[in-house]
Residue, then its C-alpha position, 0 to 999 in steps of 0.5 A: m737471301p734470308k730476311g733480316r734487319n740488315e737485308p737492305r744494306d746487304q742487298h745494296k752491297l750485293v748489287h753495288t759489287l755485282k755491277a762493279n764486277w760486270l764493268r770490270e769484266r766488260e772492260g777486260a773483255r774489250t781490252y783483250r779483244s783490242l790487243a788481239q786486233s792488233e797482235a800479228d802472231a796467230g797463237r798469241r792472238e787466239i789466246l787473247l781472244k779466248l781471254s776476251e771470251a772468258e771475260e765476257q762469260h764472267a760479265a754475263k754471269w754477273a749480269k745474270q745475278l743482277a737480272v735475278l735481283g731485278e737490278p738493270l745493268p750499269v752504264e758502260p763508260k764508252g766515251l773519248l776518255d775510254s777510247l783514248q785509254r785503250l788506244i794508248l794501251r795498244l800503242s805502248g806495245t803488246e808486252s807493255a800492255l800484257r804487263r799492265i793487264e796482268a797486274n789488273e788480273v792480280r788486283d781483280a783476283a785479290g779484290y774478288g778474294k776480299q769480296m768473298e769475306v763480306l758477301p752473304e752466303g748464296e749463289a753470288r758468292d759461290l760464283l765469285k769463288r769460281v771467277r776468282v780461280q779463273e782470274k788467277a789462271h788469266s794472270s798466269v797465262i798472261r805471264s806465260l805470253l810475257a815469258d815467251a816474249g821476253p828477251n831470252h826467248t830466241l835463246a831458249a827456244l834454240l837451247r830447248r832442242e839441245r839435250w846438252h843444255v838441260g840443267t845448266g841454266t843460262w850459262i851461255g848467256d853468262a859467258i857471252y855477256g861476261a866476254n862482252d863486259g871483260l873485253g869492253a872494260s879492258f880495252g878501255i883500261v889498256s887504251g887509257m894507260a897506252g895513252y898515258s904511258g906511250g905503251g910501256h909495262v905499266v899497260v900489262v900491270a893495269g890490264v892484268a889488275g882490271l882483268l882480275a877485278s872484272a872477272l871477280s866482279m862478274g863471277s860473284g854477281a852471276y853466282l849471287a844472281a843465280k843463287s837468288e833466282r834459285e831461292i825465289a823459285d824454291a819460295e814460289l814452289a813452296r807457296e804453290r805447294a801450300e795453296i795445293e794443300d789448302d784448296p786442292e780443287e781450286e788449284r785443280q780448277e785453275l789447271e783445268l782453265f789452262y788446259r781449256l785455254s790451250g784448245l781442249t774441251q771442257e771434258e778433256a781439260g777436266l779429265l786431264s787435270t783430274r789425273v794430274a792432280s791425283r799425283p801430288d808431285q806431278f800436280l806441283k810441277t805442272l802447276a809451277h810450269h803453267e802458272l809460274g813458268l818454273s822447271e826444276a830441270h832448268f833452274p840456274n846453277p849458281g856454280l856453273a854461272a859463276l865459272s862461265a861468267a868469270s872465265s869468259t870475262a877474264l878471256g875477254a879481258l885478256v885480249p887487249v893486253i896480249p900484244f903488251l906481253f910481247a912488245e911495247g910502244a906503238p907496235a903493241i898499241l896498234a896490234s892491241a887496237i886491231i885484235s880488240t876491234l876484231a874481238h868487239f865485232g865477234v862478241g857483238a855477233a855472238k850476243t845476237i844468239i841471245t837477242g835475235r838480231s842480225w849478227l852483222i848489225g850487232g858485231l858492227e854495233m859493238t865495234g863502234v862502241g868499242i872504237l869509241e870508248a878506246g878512243v876516248t880513254f886514249l885521249i884522256g890518258l894522253f892528256l894526263s901523260p907526264a910527257a904531254 
């Protein structure tokens, strides 16, 4: 460090920063290692252990810088409070813990960026830049783990094997949940009006009105959600493109780390990342996939999402109304209750395609909810009936 009147102050700032960074990396390493010990999935456990090793390597680099300056390592907090914090993190579940860690990785990367603005030129500053790149990559790796652990993982895994699904977004999920909402809402309306009127023609009017309202609401909601998702994805891609243009080497190093964490050697990861970086369009797509979990081929189609949600909601809502198109009174009420109950079981079983649960449990669960809902609304309608 060059001599000058500010040298003591700069030296103190540098030492303080190095010690804080060392403590942060050591804490991250212990947390990753603790989560790996309780992780049942071998692949996720291996990734967590690699992240722990990477944090240890970062800590070793900061320790080396402190040794050069003749400074001792700070005392690590290993008391009861530290152990309790890690225990709570493990007990909260891997996914919840990863979300908190991912937020910490983003915070650390941002903190390193601020340190680069104030630290003097030198080896520590150069090291800070490299570690910052790796911390950004760590947060992206964790986001990938969270994406794989999400509720749509089972459905996505199935549909990735179906070529016809490419480019359709989550229209099957929209259709299933649309039928679920339409059927549930309509069954409640029809049951309530059946109790109120004794199964007269007013049930058809109320049922059709509910059908149209539910279908339009679900369709517009699915359209806006899919449109917003595409807009967010486009904004993320634009941001990633700007980062590549601003510092392509930093982004290449980030991609190289992804490959390293995937099991490639340093030479293989460096060669592959360099080749990908030489093709700008492919470079952007690859970074978007690894860092953001984005793939242009699977962006949701707003029109298709709206159509599937609206039509499935309408079909689901139509089921309880059908008997009243051909009959009135007790026969129509009984027929509506039977076919609606069967439909609830079918939709509940179909939902397990997404949730991955037992189809029998899913079907029975939704059937129970439907019967309870219809019973309550029927009794309310009966209580409010002029004939009561």
